[in-house]
N, C-alpha and C positions, 0 to 999 in steps of 0.2 A: 141543206146549204149546198151551194155550186161553187166550185173553183174553175175559173177560166183562165186559160194560159194563152197569151196572144204573143206571137214572134213575127219578126219581119226582118229579112236579110238586107243589109245595108249595101249599097253600090260601092261605097268607100268605108272602110273600118273608121270608127271614132274612138278617142280616148275617153277614159273614165271621167276626166274632167269636162270634156265637151258633152258627153252623155248627161252628167250632172246638171249642166247649164240648160240643156234642152229640156230634160225632165222637170226641172224646177219651174220652167216656162209654162208647162202644160198641167203640172199638178192641181192648180186651183179649178180646173175644169171638172176634176173629180170629186171635189169637196161637196158634201151634201147631197149626193146622188142617191136617189131612193133605193134602198135594198143593197147598197155597196157597203160592206164592212171595212174593208182594206184593200189597198193596191200596193203592191211592190213593183217598182220599176226594176228591170233587169237588163244586164248587158253581158254578152258572152266575153270571156277572158281575152279573146283576140279581137274583140271590137267590132266583129262583122254582123252580129245579130243582136237585136234589141227586143224589148217587149215588156209585157207586164203579167204579174200574177195577181188575180182579183179573187177575193172571197165575197160572195154573193149570198143574200137571204134565199133567192129563189132563180130558177132558170128564167122565169118571165121577166124578172127584173133585170137580169143580166142581158137578155135578148134585147131588152129596150135600149141598151147602150150601143150594141154592135150593129147600128143601122148603116145604111149606104153613106149617110152623112158622116158618120164616124169613120168609116173606111176611106172616105175621100179626104178627111182630116189627116189620117195617117199617111196616106199617099202624099199629100201636099208637104207634110212635115218631114217625112222620111223618104220619099221617092220610091216606094215600094208597097205592095199589098200586104195586109197582115193576114197571118193564119190564126184562126180562132178555134181553140179546142175546149170542150166542156168536160167537166169531171164531177161526178157525185162526191160530196164531201160529208161522210157521216160523222167524222170525229175531227175536232181541232185541238191541239195542245197549245195554250197561250201561256208562255212563260213570263210574260210581262204582267198580266193580270192574275197569273197563278190559277187559271181555270182550265178545266177539260169541258169542251162544249160538244154537244152532239146535236144532230140535225133534228131530233125531236124537241129540241129547245131553241130552234131557229129564232123565234121572236125575241129571245133573251141574249142572243150571241153578242159577242165583242162589239 
């Protein structure tokens, strides 16, 4: 499994309420994306940085998302370029499903 963290500095800080409205407007774009298990939208406490934490089945599936078209979408929506960082994710503790998942079980992950 792969975790990707995307971040982007906002030119003007936003409130949690503004972030929620923006994030809800883009959330449907991420439903039913091949290989994407979860996406968590994030906002820094001072409202100056936003982004996402994504859990993917594989790096190839993740890379299929972060294309120049996706980057252009982020630039248009937030007025800044995203930083995309990939992490190997050997183990996930899921307290909702009460599972501990490992990357050797990726096909059956959350």
